[in-house]
FISERO-650704 format. One record per atom (N, C-alpha, C): residue number from 1; atom name; x, y, z negated. Coordinates in pm, whole numbers, plus 50000, padded with zeros to 5 digits. Example, Ala and Ser with C-alpha at 12.3 -4.5 7.8 and 13.67 -1.06 7.14 Angstrom:
2
SITE,1,N,51319,49431,49220
SITE,1,CA,51230,49550,49220
SITE,1,C,51320,49670,49220
SITE,2,N,51285,49775,49292
SITE,2,CA,51367,49894,49286
SITE,2,C,51290,50003,49213
//
This chain:
145
SITE,1,N,44556,63026,39434
SITE,1,CA,44492,63146,39356
SITE,1,C,44372,63024,39214
SITE,2,N,44396,63097,39144
SITE,2,CA,44257,63055,39019
SITE,2,C,44163,62984,39073
SITE,3,N,44114,62841,39032
SITE,3,CA,43934,62868,39028
SITE,3,C,43933,62760,39200
SITE,4,N,44069,62682,39240
SITE,4,CA,44011,62654,39355
SITE,4,C,43970,62498,39298
SITE,5,N,43855,62440,39445
SITE,5,CA,43804,62315,39358
SITE,5,C,43831,62250,39498
SITE,6,N,43949,62172,39507
SITE,6,CA,43995,62059,39643
SITE,6,C,44055,62172,39729
SITE,7,N,44089,62227,39708
SITE,7,CA,44180,62347,39738
SITE,7,C,44078,62395,39818
SITE,8,N,44003,62430,39816
SITE,8,CA,43913,62529,39871
SITE,8,C,43848,62674,39796
SITE,9,N,43884,62771,39901
SITE,9,CA,43852,62904,39814
SITE,9,C,43676,62919,39706
SITE,10,N,43698,62895,39599
SITE,10,CA,43528,62916,39561
SITE,10,C,43520,63099,39536
SITE,11,N,43398,63141,39601
SITE,11,CA,43350,63248,39675
SITE,11,C,43205,63253,39535
SITE,12,N,43166,63321,39493
SITE,12,CA,43052,63369,39373
SITE,12,C,42986,63416,39493
SITE,13,N,42814,63431,39548
SITE,13,CA,42756,63483,39638
SITE,13,C,42668,63538,39561
SITE,14,N,42709,63703,39553
SITE,14,CA,42515,63778,39477
SITE,14,C,42458,63727,39593
SITE,15,N,42309,63807,39504
SITE,15,CA,42141,63688,39575
SITE,15,C,42123,63809,39724
SITE,16,N,42176,63914,39695
SITE,16,CA,42140,64021,39837
SITE,16,C,42257,63951,39962
SITE,17,N,42356,63928,39941
SITE,17,CA,42451,63825,40041
SITE,17,C,42366,63713,40091
SITE,18,N,42296,63666,40002
SITE,18,CA,42202,63496,40090
SITE,18,C,42065,63574,40152
SITE,19,N,42047,63674,40093
SITE,19,CA,41875,63732,40105
SITE,19,C,41948,63768,40256
SITE,20,N,42067,63861,40266
SITE,20,CA,42083,63952,40385
SITE,20,C,42070,63827,40478
SITE,21,N,42206,63747,40464
SITE,21,CA,42196,63619,40537
SITE,21,C,42133,63559,40668
SITE,22,N,41979,63571,40508
SITE,22,CA,41870,63467,40615
SITE,22,C,41781,63596,40695
SITE,23,N,41750,63684,40603
SITE,23,CA,41695,63794,40705
SITE,23,C,41736,63778,40817
SITE,24,N,41861,63839,40864
SITE,24,CA,41908,63874,40991
SITE,24,C,42065,63794,41014
SITE,25,N,42084,63688,41101
SITE,25,CA,42202,63622,41133
SITE,25,C,42343,63664,41162
SITE,26,N,42263,63807,41217
SITE,26,CA,42374,63893,41302
SITE,26,C,42429,63982,41118
SITE,27,N,42535,63978,41167
SITE,27,CA,42631,64079,41060
SITE,27,C,42670,63984,40980
SITE,28,N,42832,64044,40874
SITE,28,CA,42833,63981,40770
SITE,28,C,42800,63876,40679
SITE,29,N,42663,63928,40625
SITE,29,CA,42610,63836,40556
SITE,29,C,42557,63688,40618
SITE,30,N,42549,63734,40740
SITE,30,CA,42517,63603,40782
SITE,30,C,42619,63528,40836
SITE,31,N,42767,63588,40870
SITE,31,CA,42859,63486,40922
SITE,31,C,42893,63456,40819
SITE,32,N,42837,63493,40702
SITE,32,CA,42908,63399,40507
SITE,32,C,42857,63280,40494
SITE,33,N,42726,63348,40550
SITE,33,CA,42639,63167,40553
SITE,33,C,42678,63091,40606
SITE,34,N,42722,63106,40727
SITE,34,CA,42758,63036,40853
SITE,34,C,42892,62982,40821
SITE,35,N,42996,63055,40764
SITE,35,CA,43149,62992,40718
SITE,35,C,43091,62905,40592
SITE,36,N,43034,62919,40483
SITE,36,CA,42963,62834,40393
SITE,36,C,42923,62715,40440
SITE,37,N,42856,62678,40516
SITE,37,CA,42807,62560,40616
SITE,37,C,42896,62501,40621
SITE,38,N,43005,62529,40688
SITE,38,CA,43066,62460,40743
SITE,38,C,43245,62449,40684
SITE,39,N,43192,62478,40544
SITE,39,CA,43275,62457,40445
SITE,39,C,43384,62533,40442
SITE,40,N,43359,62641,40531
SITE,40,CA,43515,62733,40491
SITE,40,C,43555,62773,40348
SITE,41,N,43452,62799,40243
SITE,41,CA,43510,62800,40107
SITE,41,C,43384,62734,40034
SITE,42,N,43419,62727,39888
SITE,42,CA,43299,62632,39798
SITE,42,C,43211,62787,39791
SITE,43,N,43063,62783,39806
SITE,43,CA,42990,62894,39722
SITE,43,C,42936,62882,39616
SITE,44,N,42953,62957,39459
SITE,44,CA,42868,62956,39396
SITE,44,C,42830,63071,39339
SITE,45,N,42693,62992,39295
SITE,45,CA,42578,63107,39215
SITE,45,C,42599,63046,39103
SITE,46,N,42506,63088,39019
SITE,46,CA,42454,63137,38895
SITE,46,C,42286,63076,38891
SITE,47,N,42239,63028,38798
SITE,47,CA,42078,62998,38845
SITE,47,C,42026,63113,38844
SITE,48,N,42089,63232,38746
SITE,48,CA,41954,63369,38786
SITE,48,C,41976,63373,38915
SITE,49,N,42074,63405,39028
SITE,49,CA,42113,63394,39134
SITE,49,C,41990,63285,39211
SITE,50,N,42023,63157,39184
SITE,50,CA,41911,63096,39249
SITE,50,C,41756,63140,39244
SITE,51,N,41771,63142,39125
SITE,51,CA,41584,63218,39084
SITE,51,C,41600,63379,39176
SITE,52,N,41636,63441,39164
SITE,52,CA,41640,63545,39189
SITE,52,C,41628,63545,39435
SITE,53,N,41755,63420,39459
SITE,53,CA,41700,63463,39570
SITE,53,C,41562,63386,39624
SITE,54,N,41535,63313,39537
SITE,54,CA,41379,63221,39602
SITE,54,C,41274,63321,39528
SITE,55,N,41283,63406,39470
SITE,55,CA,41162,63494,39437
SITE,55,C,41188,63557,39511
SITE,56,N,41282,63687,39583
SITE,56,CA,41284,63748,39658
SITE,56,C,41260,63678,39817
SITE,57,N,41279,63599,39833
SITE,57,CA,41204,63567,40016
SITE,57,C,41097,63485,39998
SITE,58,N,41038,63437,39882
SITE,58,CA,40885,63422,39815
SITE,58,C,40794,63542,39826
SITE,59,N,40852,63677,39805
SITE,59,CA,40795,63780,39813
SITE,59,C,40796,63832,39889
SITE,60,N,40913,63833,39981
SITE,60,CA,40953,63952,40050
SITE,60,C,40935,63869,40250
SITE,61,N,41016,63769,40209
SITE,61,CA,40983,63707,40379
SITE,61,C,40965,63509,40378
SITE,62,N,40855,63452,40319
SITE,62,CA,40807,63364,40279
SITE,62,C,40826,63262,40399
SITE,63,N,40775,63351,40507
SITE,63,CA,40861,63270,40665
SITE,63,C,40997,63196,40657
SITE,64,N,41119,63253,40591
SITE,64,CA,41220,63243,40552
SITE,64,C,41252,63085,40432
SITE,65,N,41153,63076,40361
SITE,65,CA,41165,62985,40267
SITE,65,C,41233,62860,40325
SITE,66,N,41171,62825,40467
SITE,66,CA,41220,62664,40483
SITE,66,C,41374,62677,40555
SITE,67,N,41403,62816,40585
SITE,67,CA,41545,62808,40600
SITE,67,C,41614,62793,40469
SITE,68,N,41584,62821,40349
SITE,68,CA,41668,62882,40206
SITE,68,C,41702,62741,40204
SITE,69,N,41557,62685,40201
SITE,69,CA,41630,62515,40185
SITE,69,C,41699,62444,40219
SITE,70,N,41675,62507,40381
SITE,70,CA,41768,62417,40468
SITE,70,C,41925,62469,40461
SITE,71,N,41936,62617,40421
SITE,71,CA,42088,62650,40413
SITE,71,C,42118,62588,40246
SITE,72,N,42038,62545,40135
SITE,72,CA,42101,62531,39990
SITE,72,C,42125,62367,40036
SITE,73,N,42041,62294,40151
SITE,73,CA,42094,62111,40177
SITE,73,C,42200,62114,40215
SITE,74,N,42189,62186,40315
SITE,74,CA,42384,62211,40418
SITE,74,C,42446,62264,40354
SITE,75,N,42527,62333,40266
SITE,75,CA,42653,62378,40236
SITE,75,C,42632,62292,40109
SITE,76,N,42778,62259,40073
SITE,76,CA,42851,62258,39953
SITE,76,C,42811,62384,39826
SITE,77,N,42750,62383,39766
SITE,77,CA,42728,62433,39677
SITE,77,C,42746,62425,39486
SITE,78,N,42800,62501,39442
SITE,78,CA,42862,62464,39307
SITE,78,C,42755,62619,39193
SITE,79,N,42607,62504,39166
SITE,79,CA,42546,62622,39103
SITE,79,C,42588,62643,38927
SITE,80,N,42639,62769,38873
SITE,80,CA,42705,62782,38739
SITE,80,C,42579,62795,38639
SITE,81,N,42621,62810,38552
SITE,81,CA,42546,62788,38424
SITE,81,C,42492,62961,38421
SITE,82,N,42407,63015,38336
SITE,82,CA,42415,63145,38347
SITE,82,C,42510,63145,38203
SITE,83,N,42555,63348,38241
SITE,83,CA,42622,63337,38106
SITE,83,C,42637,63364,37962
SITE,84,N,42656,63365,37863
SITE,84,CA,42615,63344,37716
SITE,84,C,42584,63519,37682
SITE,85,N,42574,63528,37608
SITE,85,CA,42477,63667,37575
SITE,85,C,42580,63787,37482
SITE,86,N,42718,63746,37445
SITE,86,CA,42801,63791,37437
SITE,86,C,42885,63843,37560
SITE,87,N,42924,63724,37630
SITE,87,CA,42963,63809,37805
SITE,87,C,42880,63959,37864
SITE,88,N,42771,63902,37867
SITE,88,CA,42639,63976,37891
SITE,88,C,42681,64108,37882
SITE,89,N,42698,64146,37760
SITE,89,CA,42705,64266,37662
SITE,89,C,42812,64348,37692
SITE,90,N,42960,64231,37725
SITE,90,CA,43037,64281,37758
SITE,90,C,43063,64358,37949
SITE,91,N,43000,64259,38027
SITE,91,CA,42963,64302,38148
SITE,91,C,42856,64450,38192
SITE,92,N,42773,64478,38036
SITE,92,CA,42673,64572,38103
SITE,92,C,42773,64721,38064
SITE,93,N,42902,64694,38014
SITE,93,CA,42984,64829,37996
SITE,93,C,43040,64860,38162
SITE,94,N,43046,64747,38218
SITE,94,CA,43132,64793,38319
SITE,94,C,43011,64806,38473
SITE,95,N,42925,64729,38512
SITE,95,CA,42830,64691,38554
SITE,95,C,42712,64776,38548
SITE,96,N,42638,64809,38406
SITE,96,CA,42525,64847,38419
SITE,96,C,42428,64745,38350
SITE,97,N,42346,64708,38239
SITE,97,CA,42278,64604,38225
SITE,97,C,42188,64550,38311
SITE,98,N,42153,64558,38360
SITE,98,CA,42084,64470,38500
SITE,98,C,42168,64362,38568
SITE,99,N,42268,64452,38576
SITE,99,CA,42373,64360,38703
SITE,99,C,42489,64278,38638
SITE,100,N,42456,64319,38453
SITE,100,CA,42575,64216,38361
SITE,100,C,42567,64096,38398
SITE,101,N,42425,64016,38376
SITE,101,CA,42450,63879,38382
SITE,101,C,42490,63848,38491
SITE,102,N,42511,63903,38588
SITE,102,CA,42558,63827,38757
SITE,102,C,42705,63790,38727
SITE,103,N,42749,63947,38722
SITE,103,CA,42899,63990,38676
SITE,103,C,42947,63855,38556
SITE,104,N,42910,63835,38478
SITE,104,CA,42951,63768,38345
SITE,104,C,42910,63650,38420
SITE,105,N,42820,63628,38515
SITE,105,CA,42852,63476,38530
SITE,105,C,42961,63444,38668
SITE,106,N,42938,63523,38734
SITE,106,CA,43040,63552,38849
SITE,106,C,43210,63510,38748
SITE,107,N,43207,63554,38642
SITE,107,CA,43357,63604,38569
SITE,107,C,43393,63474,38499
SITE,108,N,43307,63407,38432
SITE,108,CA,43298,63246,38346
SITE,108,C,43307,63141,38512
SITE,109,N,43251,63164,38588
SITE,109,CA,43272,63098,38684
SITE,109,C,43447,63024,38735
SITE,110,N,43504,63137,38719
SITE,110,CA,43635,63177,38739
SITE,110,C,43698,63166,38890
SITE,111,N,43528,63221,38950
SITE,111,CA,43595,63218,39143
SITE,111,C,43724,63317,39136
SITE,112,N,43731,63317,39300
SITE,112,CA,43816,63370,39317
SITE,112,C,43755,63482,39394
SITE,113,N,43662,63511,39478
SITE,113,CA,43595,63609,39472
SITE,113,C,43434,63645,39462
SITE,114,N,43429,63732,39448
SITE,114,CA,43261,63785,39396
SITE,114,C,43255,63857,39538
SITE,115,N,43111,63815,39592
SITE,115,CA,43098,63866,39716
SITE,115,C,42939,63952,39650
SITE,116,N,42926,64104,39717
SITE,116,CA,42789,64139,39708
SITE,116,C,42797,64261,39784
SITE,117,N,42663,64282,39808
SITE,117,CA,42665,64415,39867
SITE,117,C,42599,64519,39797
SITE,118,N,42588,64458,39655
SITE,118,CA,42576,64580,39567
SITE,118,C,42593,64693,39539
SITE,119,N,42572,64812,39544
SITE,119,CA,42651,64954,39544
SITE,119,C,42716,64899,39380
SITE,120,N,42607,64889,39276
SITE,120,CA,42695,64930,39091
SITE,120,C,42798,64845,39104
SITE,121,N,42790,64679,39195
SITE,121,CA,42891,64588,39171
SITE,121,C,43019,64628,39219
SITE,122,N,43040,64708,39389
SITE,122,CA,43123,64758,39453
SITE,122,C,43190,64875,39393
SITE,123,N,43084,64944,39291
SITE,123,CA,43190,65047,39249
SITE,123,C,43244,64994,39136
SITE,124,N,43239,64892,39082
SITE,124,CA,43313,64875,38950
SITE,124,C,43369,64777,39014
SITE,125,N,43451,64750,39056
SITE,125,CA,43557,64670,39136
SITE,125,C,43677,64726,39041
SITE,126,N,43757,64840,39035
SITE,126,CA,43834,64822,38977
SITE,126,C,43810,64787,38814
SITE,127,N,43716,64801,38764
SITE,127,CA,43723,64834,38612
SITE,127,C,43682,64663,38609
SITE,128,N,43651,64560,38704
SITE,128,CA,43611,64435,38707
SITE,128,C,43744,64375,38721
SITE,129,N,43840,64410,38848
SITE,129,CA,43958,64350,38876
SITE,129,C,44055,64356,38730
SITE,130,N,44064,64480,38610
SITE,130,CA,44144,64441,38489
SITE,130,C,44086,64306,38406
SITE,131,N,43933,64285,38422
SITE,131,CA,43902,64144,38374
SITE,131,C,43919,64044,38439
SITE,132,N,43981,64037,38544
SITE,132,CA,44002,63879,38643
SITE,132,C,43873,63863,38743
SITE,133,N,43810,63958,38813
SITE,133,CA,43681,63952,38905
SITE,133,C,43675,64003,38979
SITE,134,N,43772,63975,39126
SITE,134,CA,43783,64102,39229
SITE,134,C,43625,64032,39291
SITE,135,N,43598,64132,39335
SITE,135,CA,43504,64204,39432
SITE,135,C,43512,64313,39522
SITE,136,N,43413,64207,39629
SITE,136,CA,43440,64309,39779
SITE,136,C,43308,64228,39818
SITE,137,N,43301,64342,39971
SITE,137,CA,43156,64370,40020
SITE,137,C,43168,64270,40132
SITE,138,N,43055,64211,40162
SITE,138,CA,43014,64150,40231
SITE,138,C,43105,64161,40344
SITE,139,N,43150,64275,40444
SITE,139,CA,43201,64325,40524
SITE,139,C,43351,64263,40547
SITE,140,N,43419,64338,40368
SITE,140,CA,43607,64285,40329
SITE,140,C,43564,64159,40345
SITE,141,N,43507,64112,40315
SITE,141,CA,43505,63897,40275
SITE,141,C,43551,63865,40446
SITE,142,N,43460,63920,40538
SITE,142,CA,43479,63839,40654
SITE,142,C,43645,63922,40723
SITE,143,N,43573,64029,40721
SITE,143,CA,43728,64128,40787
SITE,143,C,43868,64131,40710
SITE,144,N,43872,64081,40562
SITE,144,CA,44010,64094,40525
SITE,144,C,44023,63930,40462
SITE,145,N,43897,63891,40414
SITE,145,CA,43933,63763,40379
SITE,145,C,43937,63780,40203
//
């Protein structure tokens, strides 16, 4: 597959996957984080996703901030730059304006998969794959790969 680093599949993680995995280790998001820590794939996030995760954890689950810090330090992680405005505008037609920066970042990073539990992204899978971005749910990632 395109975009592999050191033979590992590169997987863009949406903020909801990271938050859900920290909130509860049970279920697919927790299993995804566990696989990331064990080096099963190379997790990729954008700066915006990182900021969003930190902000959401601080607001909704502040007791998990140490766990987030430990997670970020214990797994290999690629943090890509946020996308350019032209790419965001192009993705806005597919995912909507709010989600476009994340989809554009995942696309620009040329990842193998984009894992999200967001219904807007999942609804845009067919259009996204035409632009080279394969979007899967956390459950699909765990059960189908």
